[in-house]
N, C-alpha and C positions, 0 to 999 in steps of 0.2 A: 815792482819792488815796493813793499809796504814799509813805512817808517814805524818802528816800534818805539814808543815813548809816551810821555804825557804832554798835554798841551799846557800852555801857561795858565789858562783858566782853571784847569783841573788842579794844578799845583797851588794856585791861590786859594781855591775852595778848601783844600786840605789844610793849608796853613791857618786859615781863618777858623776852621773847626777845632784844630789843635789849640789855638789861642783861646777860644771860648771855654774849652774844657779846662785848660790850665787856670783861667781866671776863676772858674767856679770851684776847682779842686784845691788850689794852693792854700787858702785860709784854713780849711779843715785839716789838710795834711800838715801844715805848719804847727797847728795846735797839738796834733797827735805826736809829731816828732819832738817838738820842744817840750811839750807837757806844760799844762797850766800849773803855775807855782803853788797856788792854794790847794788844788786837787792833789798835787804831789805831796804837799805838807800834810794834808788831812789823811791821805793813805798811809804815810809814814807814822803818824801819831796813832791811828787806829790799829795798825799792825803792831806797834809797840804795846798798846793797851791790851790787845788780845794775848800777846806773848807774855806780858807780866801777869795777867790773870792765870794763865795756864801754868807758868812756872811757880807762882805762889802756892797753888794747890799741889802741884807735883812735889815741890821742895818743902812744903809745910812751913814756909817762912813768909812774913809780910814784906812786900817790896814797896818802895817809895819812888814814884816818878817825880823828880824835882825839876822845876822850871825857874830860870833866872829871867824875869820879865824885862829887865833893862837891856839885855842883849839877845833876847829870843833864843836862848840855849836851854839844853836839858841834860840830865844825867839820871842814872838809876842806882839806888843803894838798897841794901837789905837792912831790915830792922835790927838784925843782930850784929851789924858791923860796928866797929869802934869808931869814935868820932874822928880819929886820925885817918882811918881807912876811907871814911866818907869824904873827908877833906881832900884826900889824894885823888879820889874818883872825880870830885868836883873840878879839880884842876884840868881834867881831860874831858870836860863837858862838850857835847856836840851842838852844833848850830843848826837851826832850821835851814831849809834850802834858801838860796840867795833870793832876796826880795821879799820873803815872807817874814812876818813878825807876829808876835802874840800881842793883841790889843789889850785883852784883859782875861781874867779867869774868875768865874763865879762859883762859890762853894754852895753846899746844901742849904745854908742859912740865907743865901742871897747876898752874901758879902762879895763885893766886886773888888779885885785887886788888879791894878795896872802897873805896879812897880814892886820891887823887892823879889822875894823868893816865895814860890808856892809849891806845896807837896801834895801829891795825890797818892793815897794809900790803896794798895791792892792786897787784900787779905788772903790768908791761907784757907779761909772758908769760902772763897770765890765771891766775896763781897768787896766792892771798892767804894771809895768816896764818890758820891754823886757830884759831877762837875760839869761846868759849861766852859768851853774854851772858844774865845773869839779870835779869829785870825784875820790878818789883812795883808794885802799886797797891792801897792798902787791904790787904785780906786775900788778894787774888789774886796769883798768881805765874806767870811764864812764862819758858821757856828757849828761846833762839835758838842754834842750832848752825850756825856758818858753816864749810862744808867748803872745804878749800884748793884742790882741783882741779876738781871737777865743776860748780861754780857752783850747787850745790843747797844750800838752806838749810832745815834742819829746825826746826820750831816745836813746842814741847810746852806744854800748858796747865797746867803745874805746874813747880815747882823740881826740876830733875834734877841731882843732884850728879855731875859727870863728873870722873873721876880724871885721864885723859889722853886727848887727841884723837889717834887713830891717823892718821898721815899716809900710811901704806902703803895701807890699805884704805878710808880716809875714813869710818871708823866710830868713834863715840865709845865710850869704855869707861866704863860706868856703875858707880857704887858701890852 
């Protein structure tokens, strides 16, 4: 009569192999499942930017993406809204994902704002204000460069200091 089963040595080898696979796989799976805060924030802002460009052309109305840098929140208003309606929308502003914050925003002239309110205009002619948004979460930093004409948004996985955004060639001037 033959015994059918596994030896203790075979079971130990399988357990060790499973342990090695888990040690190698868990960090990448964890990042995929939980999602990196800055990447999630940048995808959210880029999606919003593309949506506003398209809606501005479609509706033939200028839209303004407004940021409150003190609490890393944002809201969208149309240029033809009354100030009362804009104030009402501002009361229901949305926050960036937990842990993410806006470090500063740089306009086309190189003016860097790290407090107060900033507005980015998305025009009905498919042109927007050239803008650089610096995001931070813990020790990580990210730079989003919104181009005025092409509808292309560049994302960098670090803080890139940009002196002035070139509106002629759509190329940022790095410091």
